[in-house]
Structures are given as C-alpha cells and as structure tokens.
N, C-alpha and C positions, 0 to 999 in steps of 0.2 A: 508642463516641468512642476511645477508648485502641487499639483496633483498628486503626480510620482512622487515626489519627496516627500509629501503628506504621508502617502500609504506606507514609505519606508520610515518614518520614522512612527508611525501608527503601529504596525507590526514589530518593531524593532529588527527590520529585515535591512543591512548594510551598515544601519546604522543605530546609534543609541537607543533603545525605546524610549519617546515621548511624547504624551500626549497635547501637551502644551504646543511643542514644535510643528502638530501633525494640524493642530486646529487652526494656526497662525497659518500654515500653507492651506489648508483646506478652506479657507476663507479668502486667502491671496486669489486663488484658483477661482470660488465663487464670484469674487469680484471680476473679474475677467469673463464670466459669463458663462463658467462650465457645468453645467447640469447636474451629471453625477457629485461635482464637490458639493452644491448647495446640499444636497440630501447629506451629505459625509457632515458638514454642519450640523444642520439639523437635529442627524442622529446623536450627534455629542452633545448637545444642546439639552436633547432627548433624556439622553445618560447620566448627564453631570460628569462629563469624563473632560479633568480637569478645569472647563470652567462648570460654573454652578449650573444646579440642572433650571433650565429656564424654558416653560413648555410652550410660552410667546412666542419668543424667539425661533422655535423647533417650526413651530407652525409657520411663522413669516418665511424661514427659509424653504420648508416643504412648499407653500403656496408659489414661492419664486422658479423652481423647478417646473413645477405643475403650469405655470405661466409660460414657460422654456420649452412645455411640450414632452415634458416626464407623465408618464402617463400611471407608473407604479405609484409614484409618489400620493396621488390621488388615495389609493388601496393605505399607504402608509399613515398618512395624515388622518385619515379618518379612521384608522386601527386606533392613532395613538391619542385622539379627542374622545375615543371611548374607553380608552383605556381610563383615563384621567375624569370621565365621570362629565363628561359633555355628550350627552348622546344626542340632543337635538342637533349640534352641529356637525355631528358624525355622520345624522344619516343624512342631512345636507349635503354632506360633501361624498359619501359612499355612493347616492344616488347618482353621482356623475362617474361612477368608476367604468372603465371602459374593458376591464379582464371579466375573464369566466371563471372567477375562481370562491368554489365552497363557502371558502372562511367568511366572504364578502358577506356574501348574501345571509349567510348566517348571523353575522354582527348585524345586518339590516334586521335580520327577524328577530335577535335579543333585542334589539333599542327599542322594537316595538312594544316586545312584548313586557321588558321590566319598564317601561316607562312610566310615568309619574302620574300620567292623563288620568282620568277617571275612566274614560270609556277606551280602552283601545282597541286597534282597528285591527280584528283577529283575522278580516279579509287579506290586509296586507301582511300579515305576520304568518299567516300559512302559505302563501304566494312565495314568501322567501326561502321558509323553511325547504317547501316543494322546490326550488331552483337548486339550493345547495345539495339537496339530499338526491336530486338527479345527478350532481356533481360528486357522489361519495361520500357527504358528510353525514357520520352517522351519528353523531351531536344533535343534526337537523332534524334525520329523522326520528330521534328519540323525543325532540322536541316539538315536533307534527303531532306525532303520537299523543302527546298528554293534551295540545290544543283539542284531541276528539274527544280524550278520555274524561277531561272535564267539561264537555260539552261547552265551551267557548265558542261553537258553530253548532250548534246542535250536538248531541250525546251522541256517539257513535263508537262502540265497544268494539264491534267486529272491525272498523278500519284501524283503531287504535291498538287492537291486537295484533295485527297483518303487520304496521307499521313496529310494534315492540319486537315483533320477533325476527323484521329484516335487520333491525339494530342490535338485537340481543344475539343472533350469528355473528354479527361483527365484532363482540365483543364489548358492546355496551354495558357497563353491570346494571346504568338507572334501568336500562332497556329488560335487563336480565331478570332483576327483582320484579317489575310491574308486569310483565309477562308471568311470574309464579302468580303473583298475585292474581291477574286474571283468570289462571289455568286453577288456583283453589278455590274462588269463587265463581267458577262459569261464567263469566260476563265476554262475550265475544267469542267464546270458544267453549268446546264441549267440556264440563267440569271435567280435572283429570290429576288427581293427589300427587301419582308418578312424575307428570311432567311439570307440576308446581314446584317438586320437590328438586329435581334438576335443575331447574332453572334458579331458586334460592341458594343451591348449592355453589352453581356457577358464580354467581352474584357472590355470594358470602367469600369465595374464594379471592375474591378482587375487593373485599374487605368494605364492600357496599355496607352504609351505615346499619340499613333496617333488616338487612337481610338474615345475619343471625337469627336475628330474632323471631321472626317469620318465621324460619326453618325449626328452630325449637320448639314454638309452639305446635306447628305443626305435627313435629314427630311426635309430641307430646300427644296429642289428639289420638294420632293412629296407634299408640301405645296404649290407649286406655283401656 
C-alpha cells in the first residue's frame, strides 16, 4: 500500500504531485522489505529528488535490493558507480551481473579501457567489447575496432576496417570517420578515394568533429 501511495504522489496521479510524500512512502515500503521500493528510494537519492543527492545512500538501498534478490539492481548500481567515477567498484559489481545486456558488457570494456592503470588488460577489454558487439552495440563494435587499429593486441588494420564498416553501416559517426580514413590511406582495405569521400560525408552530416576537416582536405587534393 505504501508503494502504491508513493507512486501516486510521485506521478501526481489521483493525488497532488509531491516528491516529499513519495520519498516518505517509498521508504516505509522499503522498511517493510518490498524490493522495488528499495530501488525507488535509491533512485531518488541518486537523482536528488526532494532529498539531497546522496550517492552512498543510493548505493546502500541498491545493495539491499540486491540482497533481496533484485537482479536488475546489480546493473543499476554498477552503472551508477561508473557514472560517478568509481570504476573499480563498478567493475566489481558489474561482473556479478546476471543479465545479457550489451550496455553492461560495454561499460565493463570501457571501465578497463579508461582505467588509470599503467597496463590495461586489453584481452579483457576485447572480450567485453566482443560480447557487447554480438548483442548489437555499435559503440562496442567501434571501440573493439579501435583496439585493433591502435595495435593494443597487435595492429590489425584488416580487422579494424571490417569492424568499423559494421559500425559505420549502423550509423556510428566515429566509425564512419575512421573507415573513411582507412580508405583514404589504404589501411586494411584497397585505397579508394570515392569510398573515403562517402564515409567522410556521412560522418560530417552527423557533425563528427574531424570529418569536415578531412573531407575538405581530400576535396582540395582531388581538385588540385
């Protein structure tokens, strides 16, 4: 009953909208052991709705929800910790995820990729990006291509071009730019100015930061 009442206050349905009353009733419901209410209290702490933003309290409630069997709370807690800069704890939590969500694997790959350690574990990075890629994350495909492009596990322009192509066709502007760059220079693909122009133009239409520059330079060279 408390949870339903909280929802009415939160959404302003049947009752006057009030984050204050929603927060109070969600907490009462959580105190009675209702799992979704733990997530709702955590969310309000996380967003600072009525209460001040309080990440540690949000984490506390997410962890209670996890202890009570909420599988999705693992993903939410890990994502929150990553968002607020605690990547090591985010990895620790997300490794326990029971869901097959592409954004979770991508977050794990990102957490390793952008960690502050001197020797990133690129095998782990590639593994997580591959899992996210299989589940349809074009961003993960792009990041995996970049691992091969820069030679973090041995430079492989053929592999990076193939992966950039997959992501570019799905609309990823960064992959469109990089694929154009590889076509312009013949890296992993046969040099092809028309295809380079095509992908630079596509990236430029999406306002990719460097695509206009590359496109302009290439057109200037062609017109010399």
